[in-house]
N, C-alpha and C positions, 0 to 999 in steps of 0.2 A: 670221473671218479674224484679227481682233485677238487672240482667245483663243489661236489656234494659234501666232501669232507670239510672244506673251508666254510661253506654256508652253514653246515650243521654246527661247527665249532663256534662260529660267531653267534648263532641263535642261542645255543645252550649256555654260552658264557654270559649272556644277558638275562635269559629267562630263569635259569636255575637259581642263581644267587638272589634274584628279585623275589621269586616264589618262596624260596626256603628261608631267606634271611631278611627280607625287606619288611616283614610285618604284614598285618592284615591289609593295611591301606595299599601297599605295593601290589599285593595279590589282586585286590579289587581293580586297581588301575591296569595292570598287565592283562588280566583276564578280560576286562572290558574292551581293551584295544584289540586283543586277539579275536574276540567274538564279533566286534564291529567289522574287522577285516573278513571274518568268516561269512557274515551276513552279506557283505558286498560281493564276495565270491559266489555265494549261493544265488544271489540275484543275477549276477553276470552270466552264469552258465545256464540258468533256467528261464530267463526272460529278457526284457528290455532293461539294459543296465542303467540308462539315464533316468528312467522313471521309477522302476520298481526298486532300485537300490535305496533311494532316499525314503521311500515308503517303509521298506524293511528296517532301515536304520532307525527311523523315528519310532516305529512300533516296537522294535526290539529294545531300543534304549529305554522306552517307557516301562516295559516289563522288567528290565534289569534294574532300573532305579526303584520301581515300586516294590519289588520283592525284597531287595537287599537293604534299601534305605528309607522306605516310605512309612515304616511303622505298621502297627496292627491294622489289618484290613486293606492296606494300600496295595498289597500284592494282588489280591482278587480284583480290586478296582482297576489297576493298571492293565491286568490281563483282559478284563472286560472291555476297556476303552481301546486297547490295541486291536482286539478282535473285531470290534465294531468298525474301527477305522479301516481295517483291511477288507472287511466284508463290503462296506460302502464303496471302497475303491474298486473292488471287483465288479459290483453291481453296476456302477456308473460307467464302466468301460463300454466303448461303442463297437467292440468286436462281436463276432458271432457267439452264440451261447456256449459252445464247446470251448472256445478260446478263453472266454471270460471266466468260465468255471475252472479251467486248468490254471489260469493265472491266480485266482483266488485260493485254490487248494495249495499251490506251491508257496504262496506268500505265507499262509498260516503254517504250513509245514516248516518253512524256514525259521520262523520265530520259535516254534516248539522245539525243533531240532537243535538249533544253534544256541538260542538263549535259554530255553527251558531246561536243556541238559547242561549247558555250559556254566550257568550260574551256580551249579552245585560245586564247582571248583572253589568258589568263594565260601560257600556254606561249609565245605569240608575244612577249610582253613579257620573258620570261626568256631569249630568244635573245641571242646576241651582237649588239650594235646593236639590241636589242629595242625601244627607244624609236622608232628610225627605222622599224622594220618595222611597229610599231603605227600610226605616222603614215601609212605607205604603205597599210595596210589601210583606215583611215578615209578617206583621200583617194580611193582607187580606188573604194570603195563609193559615196561621195557623187557622184563623177564619173560612174560607171556609171548611177546612179539619175537624175541630172540629164540626162545624154545621152539616156537612154531616154525620159524624159518629153518633152523638147523635140522629139526626132526623131519620136516617136510622134504628137505633136500636129501637127507640120508635114507629115509624110510618111506617117503610118501608114495603111495600107490592108489589109494581110494580117494577120488575127488570129492570135495565137500559140496561145492556149488559151481560146477564148471562153466555154466552160461554166464555167471557174473564174475567169478574170480578163478580162472583156469588153473592157477598154480597152487591154490589152497587145497590141502588134503586133510582127511580125518586124522592121519598120523601126526600131522603138524599141529592140529588142535590139541591132541592129547599130550604132545611134547610141550606145548605152551603151558598147559595146565600143570604138568609135572614141574617145570622149571619155576613157574609162579609160586606154587606151594613151597618148593624148596627155598626160594628167595625169602618167603615170609618166615620160614623157620630161622633163616639167618638173621633177619630183622629182629625176631623175637629173642634170639640169643645174644644180640649185640647192643641194641639201643632202645628196644621197645618191649620190655618183658610183660607189660600189662595185657597183651593179647594171649589167649590160651591156644593150646594145640588145635582144638576144634576150630577156633576162629581162623587160624592159619589155613586150615584145609578148606573151610567153607568160603572164605574170602578169596583164596587163590583160585578156586573153581569158578565162583561167580564172576569175578572181575575178568578172568581169562575168557569166559564164554561171552560176556557182554562186549569185550574188546573185539572179539571175532565178529560179533553181530554188527558193531559199529563200522568195522572195516568193510564188511559185506554190504551194509546199507549205503555207504558212500560209493562203493564200486557200482552198485545197482543204479544209483543216481547218475553217476558219470556215464555209464553205458546208455542210460535212457536219453540223455541229452547229447551223447556222442562227443565227449571231451575226454582227454587223457588225464589232465590235472584240474583241480578246482581253481588254481591260480598259479602265479609265478613269483610269489614274494620270496621264496627260498630257492635260489638257483640249484637245479639238480634234484630238488625234493618236492616241487609243486607249491601248493598254496597252504594257507593256514588250516583249512579243513582237512587237507591230506595228512597233515602232521598231527592234528588234534582229534581225529575221529575216535580213536580208542579211549582217549581221556574223557571225551564228551560222554561216552556211554559208561565208563567206569566210575566217574565221580558220583553219580546218583546212587550207585550200588554201595560205595563206601559210606556215603552220608546216611542212607537209610539203614544200613546194617549197624553202624555205630549208634544211631539214634534209637533204634527199636530192638536190636537183637544182641548187642554186645553184652556179654556176661550171662546170657540165657543158657548157653551150652556149657557153662562152667569154666 
């Protein structure tokens, strides 16, 4: 427990100030580093670390740069080039057909999962009032996780997906949603009055649900490859993917909602 607390304190003391107060550039750098570590972990637990990690880092870095910094059309071009690179790498392998296809599918999944979702953390920061929206994302994810934990321990009886995550319950899910919505009302009443009551409810529900999906998705992956943690970068907490799974899935929800739905409900 002491190791978990110390490593969490060190990580948060570095990441939170950088993300919230370091400006867009700091977010781009921090997120880029975390996603690179996540890709390395993904490659390590799903395949040949020495070979597949560098392919994933190259393809993922190309997509990250193209979408965020390459200008108009560069995002599509970088995604196309990265996909072709990974497809050619899979086709050229000398393994049997099943192994080669599994390798190819996992490589593409890694880029889509880690980079495709994760770059939305930067896109959220680039929004108007992006700092506030990034704070909203962090607060809602933490509230949903905390609510799910305590409600699950106190009331949990009905298993959510026992084969993948034996401790998760439906009661925990609803507890997470309730605390996330409550946290958003606190946010609205303290520092971000631009969001409406309906926005608080809809965002609280959507981000809570996608956070659970993200956690289940990573649990499914780890069970499929028979590992406990994605990595060991944070002693007592596992790897970067273990800590960022909910944020990876929550960030696109915030970005898409703010871009297309904010203000629609009054």
